[in-house]
Residue, then its C-alpha position, 0 to 999 in steps of 0.5 A: m536532543n534525546s538519543n532515546i526517541e526510538q524508544y517513545s511511543d508513536e503518540r508521543l512522537f506524533a505529539m512532538l511534531r508540533g514542538p520546538k524544530a529540533k523535537s519535531e524534526a527528530a519525531f518526525g525522522e523517527l516516525y519516517n524511519r518506522y513506517s516509510p517502508r511499509i508506506k512506500a510498498y503499499c503505493l508502489r503495489v496500488v499504483g504500480n509505477m515506481e515514480q508515481a508511488e515515489d510521489l505519492f508516498q512523498e506526498t503522504f509523508l507531507r500531509f501526515y506532518k502538516s495534519a500533526q499541526v493540527d491539535r488532535k489525538m493520534t491512536n494509530v499512526p500506521g492507520f493514519l498513514l495508510r488512510i492518507a496514502r489510500n486516499l492519495c492512490l484513490n485519487y491517482k487511480r480515479d484521475k489516471r483511469d488505467t486502461v489495460t485489459l485482459e484482452n491486450f495482455h499477452f502471456s509470454t513463454k521465456p526460457h526456463s531459468h526465468e519462470r520465477a521472475e516471469l511469475l512474479d511480473l505476471i502477479a504484478t500485471a494480475l494486481e494491475l488488472l484488478e478493480f482498485d478496491y480488490r487490488e487495494a484490500f488483497v495487498l493489505r492483507e497478503y502482502d502488508g499482513l493486516s487483520y480483516k479489522e484493520i483493514s475494514a478501519i482503513v477502508g471504511d467498510s465492514v470486515s465481511a465487505v473486506k474478507t469478500r474483497v480479499f476472496r474475489a481478488k484471489q478469484k480473479i487473480r487465479n483466473i488470470l494467472s491460470p492459463y499460464l499456470e496450466d501451460l507450466a504443467h505440461 
């Protein structure tokens, strides 16, 4: 197999997935190396559970590989992977229906040396309290650094709807964290 496979475009690698086994495996390995950290992080941030995120992450790449066996033109591999992951996460969240409510969430005060870790935990919890649409838009924008246009293409909504979701997600996170942040100020 060509040792310069990392120089191939995503589109060429995707096309190679339908080829002979050695080329297919090398192409899949390269695409996996390029995009697995991003997809795994997305799944974890959206579902908030490492074990379930790992399952969804693996299922994403399995479906991605199977989709390459159908003759199709691929123009945006990371977008396609995120769309598969998004659909899997949506199905999981719909079936799971988290029941954590803000009323059941207790803010705790830990010693000063743990404040940063606590704040990160609170942010993660605040994300879990958001509705899926808000959480997803926030994660794609703030954690993955996607443009509003890229997010719009992934979620299938207008750019203005995506901007609104990100804005509202930030407002909701700020409202959830405000008692804790006020406590820190004193």
